[in-house]
C-alpha positions, -999 to +999 in steps of 0.1 A: +000+000+000+028+024+008+043+018-027+010+030-043+007+060-019+043+071-029+035+066-066+003+088-063+024+114-046+049+113-075+023+114-103-004+135-086+007+157-057+042+166-071+029+178-105+002+198-088+027+215-065+049+224-095+019+235-115+006+257-087+040+275-086+040+280-123+004+292-123+012+318-095+043+331-113+031+336-149-007+329-149-027+353-171-062+339-169-059+302-178-082+278-161-069+264-128-076+230-141-043+235-160-023+231-128-017+194-134-007+200-170+018+227-160+033+204-134+038+175-158+053+198-184+079+208-158+086+172-148+092+161-184+112+191-193+136+187-164+138+150-170+149+156-207+176+180-195+189+156-169+185+122-184+199+127-220+235+136-209+236+108-183+224+082-208+249+093-234+277+091-207+266+055-198+257+064-163+235+042-141+197+045-135+205+049-098+226+080-105+198+094-127+173+090-099+196+108-075+204+136-098+168+141-111+154+141-076+179+167-066+171+188-096+134+186-088+141+197-052+162+226-064+137+236-091+109+237-065+130+259-042+138+283-071+102+285-082+091+292-046+117+320-045+106+334-079+070+333-068+079+352-036+096+379-057+067+382-081+045+391-051+015+375-068-015+366-046-014+329-038-047+312-034-062+278-042-097+293-046-111+284-080-132+311-096-169+305-092-189+302-124-227+302-126-241+275-149-277+274-161-296+241-162-288+235-199-251+244-195-248+222-164-265+193-182-242+196-212-210+199-191-222+171-169-227+148-199-192+156-211-177+149-177-197+117-174-183+104-207-147+113-197-151+095-163-166+064-181-136+064-205-111+065-177-129+037-158-133+015-189-096+019-199-083+011-165-107-018-158-102-034-193-064-029-194-052-030-230-020-049-236-001-037-266+027-052-286+048-021-278+049-032-242+078-055-252+099-026-262+089+004-241+081-013-209+108-038-216+134-010-217+121+002-183+122-032-167+157-039-182+170-007-168+156-016-133+173-050-134+206-040-149+209-004-136+219+005-171+199+027-196+195+016-232+225-007-231+207-040-234+180-053-258+146-054-241+138-085-264+167-108-256+187-091-229+218-091-251+241-061-250+234-036-277+261-029-303+250+008-304+225+028-284+191+036-300+198+074-303+162+083-311+150+067-279+179+082-259+168+117-270+132+109-260+138+088-229+102+083-217+108+047-208+135+058-183+109+081-167+087+051-160+118+033-147+125+063-124+089+062-110+091+024-105+125+026-088+113+053-063+079+038-057+085+001-060+055-003-084+062-023-116+065-002-148+037-021-165+013-013-136+023+024-137+019+026-175-014+007-179-033+016-146-021+049-132-010+069-162-044+067-179-061+080-148-039+111-150-033+116-187-068+110-202-083+138-181-053+160-189-060+157-226-095+169-221-083+198-198-061+210-227-090+208-251-112+226-226-087+254-224-085+256-262-123+258-264-123+288-241-098+305-264-122+298-293-156+305-277-147+329-249-172+331-221-200+312-238-204+283-214-229+266-237-206+266-267-176+254-246-197+226-231-210+215-265-175+215-279-162+194-251-191+170-253-188+166-291-150+161-287-156+134-260-181+116-282-157+116-312-130+102-290-153+076-277-161+063-312-128+072-330-115+037-333-118+037-371-082+026-374-052+019-352-037+053-362-063+078-350-056+101-320-086+086-301-071+051-305-039+063-289-058+083-262-079+054-250-056+024-257-020+037-255-019+070-236+011+058-217+032+059-249+050+090-258+035+093-293+000+092-277+009+119-252+023+139-281-008+138-302-034+143-274-017+166-249+016+182-258+012+193-294-022+209-286-005+224-255+022+239-277-005+255-299-022+270-268+010+283-252+026+295-285-004+316-293+000+335-260+038+340-265+037+350-302+011+376-294+036+390-270+019+383-238+043+387-209+060+357-193+048+330-217+082+322-233+092+299-204+060+279-208+066+274-246+102+264-240+092+239-213+065+224-236+090+220-264+114+201-240+084+179-229+076+172-265+112+161-271+111+139-240+079+121-250+087+110-286+113+113-313+085+122-337+079+153-316+113+166-326+100+169-361+063+176-355+069+201-328+094+220-350+069+220-379+041+233-356+063+260-341+074+271-376+038+273-389+026+292-359+055+316-361+050+322-398+012+328-394+016+352-365+045+371-381+024+377-412-008+385-393+009+409-368+034+422-395+063+419-371+096+404-381+106+401-345+082+372-341+103+351-364+134+355-342+113+345-312+101+314-330+137+304-339+148+307-303+119+285-291+129+259-317+163+254-301+152+221-283+141+207-316+173+219-334+195+204-307+178+170-306+176+168-344+213+178-347+223+152-321+204+125-340+220+134-373+255+136-358+251+102-341+238+086-373+265+099-396 
């Protein structure tokens, strides 16, 4: 039981604590439901910064756990200090919104569908062929204390490290959670991650809908309800975003499609419109995208390029292009590292 309590602290309370600090420092009107999303962005971004050098240097998983835990502690202290300097009012009180009967019914239906999806996914655990590779790497790292040095299929030593997975080391993050909590990586991925990340996907969509429809609660509720229904019945092929959301959300490519690429769109819009303090959020989202999936290095860069081009033309400001280039540095670095290691 203590193992699961510790795991819930790591994947629930810890992200909320980091998200609250981020919200207090640079919040400009986003929903407080975004706290958990902010927190996970910070966790993944810091893990990308810490883990990639240690893996390339052939350091142990134990050392990664020590260094990453220390960085989280220092990061929390620094954010607390920055929040204190910012002198923002700190409160957990969520703004009260009055809903009419129709609005309450629509939003209630949407929330009910989301809860049903979470329960169904957790209760009917989907086992995927990718477990052999992704969960296999996490289990191998736990048993050998080495990261990406042994084949998850045979246990034989690898002749060369899989650089695309080293630059997007999500499997090692599951290994980190497992080493600290004592819960098996397969249980973490298939049971606990869907409980957190499926609602997170809908929180991001909810925030985007507010950007689109503004204060119209009926339109926002209908948008969220329609989106939930489309996700519910989106299994028209194994490649759709809804398939990855409800079957494989613990995989980096599923998080990429359903959470972090939409989050990049949401945060980049704020930054490129020159709203104060948003550059850090966009930079952290970009690092999180790189951490989740090697495909994110390409797709994140393309999305950032398109957004930068659109806003530079619409705002008629050449300075926006330079901002976009700076925020593409994580993608440029990871892409450059991949090309150098492959040549």
